[in-house]
C-alpha positions in Angstrom: 106.1 124.6 137.4 107.8 127.9 137.6 108.0 130.5 140.4 106.5 133.0 138.0 103.1 131.4 138.4 103.1 131.4 142.2 102.4 135.2 142.7 99.7 135.1 140.0 98.1 132.1 141.6 98.2 133.9 145.0 96.5 137.0 143.5 93.9 134.9 141.7 93.2 133.0 144.9 92.7 136.1 147.0 90.3 137.6 144.5 88.4 134.4 144.3 88.2 134.1 148.1 86.4 137.4 148.2 84.1 136.4 145.4 83.3 133.1 147.0 82.5 134.8 150.3 80.2 137.2 148.5 78.4 134.6 146.4 78.4 132.2 149.3 76.6 134.7 151.4 74.0 135.2 148.7 73.6 131.4 148.4 73.2 131.0 152.1 70.6 133.8 152.5 68.5 132.6 149.5 68.9 129.0 150.7 67.6 129.9 154.2 64.7 131.7 152.6 63.9 128.8 150.4 64.0 126.3 153.3 62.2 128.2 156.0 59.7 130.5 154.2 56.6 128.6 153.2 55.9 130.2 149.9 59.2 131.7 148.8 59.0 134.1 146.0 60.1 133.0 142.6 62.8 135.7 142.5 64.6 134.0 145.4 64.5 130.6 143.7 65.7 132.4 140.5 68.6 134.1 142.2 69.6 130.9 144.1 69.5 128.8 140.9 71.4 131.3 138.8 74.1 132.2 141.3 75.0 128.5 142.0 76.9 127.8 138.8 79.1 130.9 139.2 79.7 130.0 142.8 80.7 126.5 141.9 83.1 127.7 139.1 84.7 130.3 141.4 85.1 127.7 144.2 86.8 125.2 141.9 89.3 127.8 140.6 89.9 128.9 144.2 90.5 125.3 145.3 92.9 124.7 142.4 95.0 127.8 143.1 95.0 127.0 146.8 96.2 123.4 146.1 98.9 124.8 143.9 100.1 127.2 146.6 100.1 124.4 149.1 101.9 121.8 147.0 104.5 124.1 145.2 106.7 124.9 148.3 106.7 121.2 149.2 107.7 120.5 145.6 110.6 123.0 145.7 111.9 121.6 149.0 111.8 118.1 147.6 113.4 119.1 144.3 116.3 121.0 145.9 116.9 118.5 148.8 120.5 117.3 148.7 121.0 113.6 148.3 122.5 111.9 151.3 123.5 108.4 151.9 126.4 106.0 151.0 128.1 107.7 148.1 131.6 106.7 146.9 
């Protein structure tokens, strides 16, 4: 783990947050139409079905970069923590 990857992960995470919000909104609207409209048009089902793999992939990358940004500062603190105790 290097500090060079942290800013890249942060940029990727921010871009993917925006993409997940956009695709999530599309998924939510088409999902509501599919659930509450009796005979939903085939195009709504097509959009919902074809957007979902992209949404899932973006969400997974966003989760991975978010986990990295959460864990990395903890790892640095743990790594640089001075050893205390009974030392001769």
